[in-house]
C-alpha positions, -999 to 999 in steps of 0.1 A, spaced: -788 -845 -435 -764 -816 -430 -733 -823 -411 -729 -802 -380 -698 -779 -381 -670 -787 -357 -671 -759 -331 -633 -762 -324 -625 -758 -360 -647 -728 -363 -630 -713 -333 -596 -719 -348 -606 -703 -381 -619 -672 -362 -587 -669 -343 -567 -672 -375 -588 -646 -392 -583 -622 -362 -546 -628 -362 -544 -622 -400 -563 -590 -397 -541 -579 -368 -510 -586 -388 -523 -565 -417 -533 -536 -395 -500 -535 -375 -476 -506 -381 -447 -529 -377 -434 -548 -408 -443 -584 -404 -426 -606 -430 -420 -644 -434 -392 -659 -454 -383 -694 -464 -351 -709 -450 -332 -697 -481 -344 -661 -475 -372 -658 -501 -401 -635 -490 -433 -655 -486 -456 -630 -468 -456 -591 -466 -481 -571 -446 -492 -534 -449 -468 -524 -422 -439 -537 -443 -452 -518 -472 -452 -486 -452 -418 -490 -437 -399 -503 -467 -419 -487 -495 -424 -519 -515 -460 -532 -522 -465 -570 -516 -468 -579 -552 -433 -565 -560 -415 -584 -532 -433 -617 -528 -409 -644 -541 -380 -620 -540 -350 -625 -516 -351 -606 -483 -316 -595 -491 -329 -567 -513 -333 -547 -481 -297 -550 -471 -278 -517 -477 -244 -520 -495 -225 -517 -462 -244 -546 -447 -246 -571 -477 -252 -606 -465 -265 -596 -430 -300 -611 -437 -285 -644 -447 -264 -644 -415 -294 -637 -394 -314 -665 -410 -285 -689 -404 -283 -677 -368 -319 -683 -361 -313 -721 -367 -294 -721 -334 -313 -694 -314 -349 -696 -302 -353 -659 -310 -334 -627 -318 -348 -597 -300 -344 -559 -306 -316 -563 -331 -309 -527 -343 -296 -523 -379 -300 -504 -411 -323 -512 -440 -326 -498 -475 -360 -485 -486 -373 -487 -522 -366 -449 -526 -330 -455 -516 -332 -440 -481 -315 -457 -452 -337 -462 -421 -330 -475 -386 -350 -506 -377 -352 -528 -347 -357 -565 -358 -371 -595 -339 -365 -628 -356 -385 -659 -346 -384 -695 -360 -416 -711 -376 -418 -748 -368 -441 -776 -382 -459 -802 -361 -427 -821 -358 -409 -791 -344 -389 -788 -376 -378 -753 -387 -396 -745 -419 -396 -706 -421 -385 -674 -404 -408 -647 -390 -392 -612 -391 -409 -582 -373 -393 -549 -380 -400 -515 -363 -389 -482 -378 -368 -464 -351 -353 -437 -373 -370 -408 -355 -362 -421 -320 -326 -428 -331 -322 -392 -343 -337 -380 -311 -313 -402 -292 -283 -388 -312 -294 -352 -305 -298 -361 -268 -263 -376 -268 -249 -345 -285 -268 -323 -261 -256 -343 -231 -220 -342 -244 -222 -305 -248 -238 -302 -214 -210 -324 -199 -183 -302 -216 -198 -270 -204 -204 -282 -168 -169 -295 -166 -155 -262 -177 -173 -244 -149 -153 -264 -123 -186 -273 -106 -207 -305 -101 -243 -305 -111 -267 -330 -97 -303 -341 -101 -316 -359 -70 -349 -377 -73 -362 -377 -37 -391 -401 -44 -369 -428 -61 -340 -418 -38 -316 -417 -68 -291 -391 -78 -274 -384 -111 -242 -363 -115 -225 -342 -142 -197 -316 -144 -161 -314 -131 -164 -345 -109 -128 -356 -111 -114 -321 -106 -135 -315 -75 -137 -349 -59 -108 -369 -72 -132 -397 -83 -137 -406 -120 -171 -401 -134 -178 -439 -134 -168 -442 -97 -190 -412 -88 -219 -426 -108 -217 -459 -90 -217 -441 -56 -248 -423 -66 -269 -412 -37 -244 -426 -12 -222 -396 -18 -245 -376 5 -241 -400 35 -205 -411 31 -186 -381 17 -205 -349 27 -205 -335 63 -216 -303 81 -189 -278 89 -195 -278 126 -194 -316 130 -175 -332 101 -179 -367 115 -217 -367 115 -236 -381 86 -262 -358 71 -294 -369 53 -298 -347 22 -326 -323 17 -346 -330 48 -351 -306 78 -319 -288 70 -334 -273 39 -364 -249 41 -380 -230 13 -377 -235 -24 -341 -224 -27 -312 -235 -6 -276 -226 0 -252 -241 25 -216 -247 32 -204 -282 38 -173 -303 38 -165 -330 12 -141 -359 17 -122 -364 -15 -110 -397 -28 -75 -391 -13 -90 -386 22 -85 -348 23 -114 -325 31 -125 -295 10 -150 -268 16 -180 -270 -8 -210 -248 -14 -243 -267 -21 -268 -244 -38 -299 -252 -57 -337 -255 -58 -363 -279 -45 -391 -289 -69 -424 -295 -52 -457 -312 -61 -491 -297 -59 -493 -305 -23 -460 -287 -15 -440 -319 -10 -405 -318 -25 -399 -345 -50 -367 -334 -67 -336 -314 -58 -315 -298 -86 -283 -280 -76 -247 -272 -80 -217 -282 -58 -188 -258 -59 -153 -261 -44 -149 -230 -22 -118 -241 -3 -95 -213 -18 -122 -187 -12 -128 -200 23 -91 -200 32 -88 -165 17 -118 -153 37 -103 -168 68 -71 -150 61 -90 -117 55 -109 -123 88 -76 -130 106 -61 -98 90 -92 -78 100 -89 -92 136 -53 -81 137 -61 -48 122 -89 -42 147 -66 -51 175 -39 -28 161 -64 1 157 -77 -4 192 -41 -1 205 -30 25 180 -28 60 194 -24 77 161 -45 85 130 -42 68 96 -52 88 65 -53 77 29 -58 102 0 -64 98 -37 -44 114 -65 -62 147 -58 -55 146 -21 -91 139 -13 -95 116 18 -106 81 9 -99 64 43 -96 76 79 -91 55 110 -76 56 144 -77 77 176 -94 106 157 -116 120 185 -88 114 211 -63 136 192 -86 162 176 -119 161 195 -137 158 162 -155 128 147 -142 110 116 -170 123 94 -160 159 103 -126 154 88 -132 133 57 -137 162 33 -108 175 13 -104 206 36 -117 190 68 -83 183 82 -67 215 68 -93 236 86 -80 225 120 -43 231 112 -28 260 131 -28 289 106 9 297 110 18 261 101 -5 256 71 20 270 46 46 244 59 21 216 55 10 226 20 47 229 9 55 194 22 24 180 5 36 196 -28 70 181 -23 55 146 -19 34 151 -50 64 159 -71 83 127 -61 90 107 -92 85 75 -72 75 64 -38 89 85 -9 79 103 23 83 134 43 82 139 81 63 170 92 58 185 127 30 211 130 2 222 153 -36 217 151 -65 233 169 -83 208 191 -121 210 194 -117 222 230 -96 252 218 -62 238 230 -32 235 206 -18 200 199 14 192 182 13 166 154 40 145 138 29 134 103 47 109 81 33 115 46 42 92 18 35 86 -19 25 50 -28 14 33 -60 -11 7 -70 -20 -13 -102 13 -12 -120 22 22 -107 -4 40 -128 -27 51 -99 -12 73 -72 -22 71 -35 -10 91 -6 -8 77 29 -4 96 61 3 85 97 -2 111 124 8 110 161 1 134 189 35 146 201 22 174 224 37 158 255 71 154 238 70 190 227 61 202 261 90 182 275 113 197 249 101 232 258 107 225 295 142 212 288 150 242 265 139 266 292 160 247 317 190 248 293 184 285 287 183 293 324 213 271 330 234 288 304 222 323 314 232 314 350 266 303 337 271 336 318 260 355 348 285 337 370 313 341 345 305 378 342 305 382 380 338 363 383 353 385 356 341 416 374 357 403 406 390 398 386 386 434 373 381 447 408 411 428 421 432 442 393 419 477 402 428 471 439 462 459 430 468 490 408 457 513 437 481 493 460 510 501 437 498 538 436 497 539 475 533 527 475 541 559 455 551 542 423 554 565 394 518 575 384 521 564 348 543 535 354 542 505 330 531 483 358 500 504 366 493 507 329 495 469 325 470 464 353 447 488 336 449 472 302 443 438 317 414 452 336 399 465 302 404 431 286 386 414 314 358 439 313 354 434 275 349 397 281 326 403 311 305 425 289 300 397 264 287 374 292 265 401 305 249 406 271 243 369 268 228 368 302 204 397 295 195 388 259 172 361 246 200 341 229 221 316 248 248 307 223 251 337 200 257 374 206 244 404 187 278 418 181 265 450 166 249 460 199 279 447 219 305 467 200 286 499 205 284 494 243 320 484 245 331 514 225 310 537 247 325 523 279 361 527 265 354 562 252 341 572 287 371 556 304 399 570 282 386 603 268 411 631 275 398 657 298 403 688 276 404 673 241 374 673 219 374 637 207 343 625 187 333 589 182 315 578 151 301 543 142 292 526 110 280 492 122 257 470 103 227 459 124 221 425 139 253 407 131 254 376 153 286 357 163 290 327 186 314 328 216 344 315 196 342 346 174 328 372 197 354 370 225 385 373 204 368 400 182 358 419 214 393 419 227 406 431 193 381 461 194 391 468 230 428 469 220 425 490 189 399 515 202 417 520 235 451 525 216 435 553 196 421 570 227 454 567 245 480 576 219 464 590 187 456 625 200 486 635 222 492 672 219 459 677 200 427 693 211 403 674 188 401 643 168 378 616 156 376 578 159 354 556 136 345 520 141 330 501 111 316 466 110 299 450 80 294 418 61 316 416 30 297 389 12 299 351 10 331 331 8 340 326 -28 337 364 -35 365 389 -42 384 386 -10 410 361 -22 433 366 7 407 352 31 398 323 9 434 312 7 436 308 45 425 280 67 388 286 60 392 275 23 366 248 29 343 271 48 309 278 34 301 310 53 303 348 52 331 374 51 331 402 77 352 434 78 360 453 110 379 485 110 390 510 137 404 543 124 414 577 137 427 610 123 454 613 150 492 616 149 496 582 133 514 551 144 552 553 143 569 540 111 592 517 131 563 495 142 561 464 121 526 450 121 539 415 113 562 416 143 550 442 168 568 451 200 539 461 221 518 436 240 485 450 228 494 447 191 509 413 197 476 403 212 457 417 182 478 399 157 474 366 177 437 370 179 433 378 142 453 347 134 430 327 158 400 339 137 418 328 105 416 364 94 438 391 78 450 423 95 458 454 74 473 487 86 470 520 68 489 552 79 473 578 56 461 608 76 461 589 109 458 552 115 434 526 103 434 489 113 412 466 91 404 430 101 389 407 74 377 373 86 354 346 75 328 329 97 315 294 88 278 292 82 274 268 111 291 294 135 271 323 121 237 308 129 219 308 161 225 273 173 197 272 198 173 293 176 151 264 166 145 253 202 140 288 214 115 293 185 96 263 198 94 278 233 84 312 219 56 297 197 40 281 227 
């Protein structure tokens, strides 16, 4: 009779068989060792990982797998298992049969008998060499990524919207003041505790919700740093969405834009001030490049010129409206500024043609400026409309001219009254039967002539266009003609010749004494030079003798030695009887010659007398440049131009 098999035993045997087969088929190394470290079992997985077949290692110490740098580690682990229930995921190095080192993850478990006594050790090993290499590459990549992102000065984040978790990298401490570890711990709470909208910095925002639309986003926010200060940040990135269009991740960059924001605020403030300035600025601002081509134009362009800005922004746009007579002046001043060795400016006044046909006066301040280390040249011009000022100046000039002419007219009238009074007084003496040619009557007549010579000067000034200077060339001819008509002997044939340079102008300080000198010398020739003769000739000459510093040393040595002006020569000569030898020109007895000597001295001049074939008086004198110019000429020119 066959004994029936025990079903429990059969079941156990099957389980053991399945377990044995599983151990053999496992890719992990499954090894058992005795307590003293001798290998008692070795599966196929161990053969694949370590390179030893079972027959070569059974009965051998497990320590054959210890690399030289870890000698004794297996023994230490076996000893440790006596006190531990299990050692899990212990990563270490093992030495293959071919001499290669591999990374393994070990799990050590105790094997107990029925009495719970430790009798062996089970060691399961997994080859993690490839994953370890991948991990090292990842760590290197992450380190490189961390270095690069830190150098950008920005923070990079990866926000998992589904898991509501956020990871960070980059220049965290530089931007926020927090260390990387502090920031990592804060995680997603950064968004609700440190980041605020610009408009309401006290309001908490929920990241990446209704504020963000589309796949890409860019916004300006405020960030509260660790020290409590606020900075401006720019949050820019992309939203990753699933197949249904629902965002599941946000990847972006946070950048500190505080300096940029402050700079933009300052620019905006400057622009606001500039706009306010331009709105209240009643001039025009030009800027030109090194070739004098306009690069910028602003201001009251239409108000001053009538033209639009675009009409004047070409190189010749502005020049086309400059009054033709003034264009040469403007170009000359521009050339002067171009030739400046460094920054400098010129001030120009000229006229422009307004669009409506009127003429406007412009004051331009043109300057040379530099940029970028002085290598690039720019020209800047500020223009103002000064038409009203010019018209006022013209009005004042006309008033001043009329006033001075009226003064000359009144002086001339008063001098004529004095001349008439002298004439009346002379007739009074004549009526009292004084001797006809008495010295008293002659004195009245000479005084009358002197007054008339001065009155004639004021009459010329009143009639002429000049108010401070006199055309002495014209005056001397008229004075000589009047004297010639007054003193010419009845039966004598006296001729009068002139050699007078045209358009010699003197001011009043020179003209009046010089006029009296001509009066005295010319009248003396008429009265005394031709007594007892039937004919004769008188010649008056006036010419410029050159600039001071020339050949007339006697003039240079006088009071005008510091004068920068012109030398003039006046001579009155006749071919009459000649002046008596006993008359000393340095110390004359007659009142007329005394007056001549005194007036020549007043002019800082030199008087010379020649007695050859008659008489010739020559006066040499110097006139400073300031006295020989027409002092009101510039203002009069202004009035004439308009």
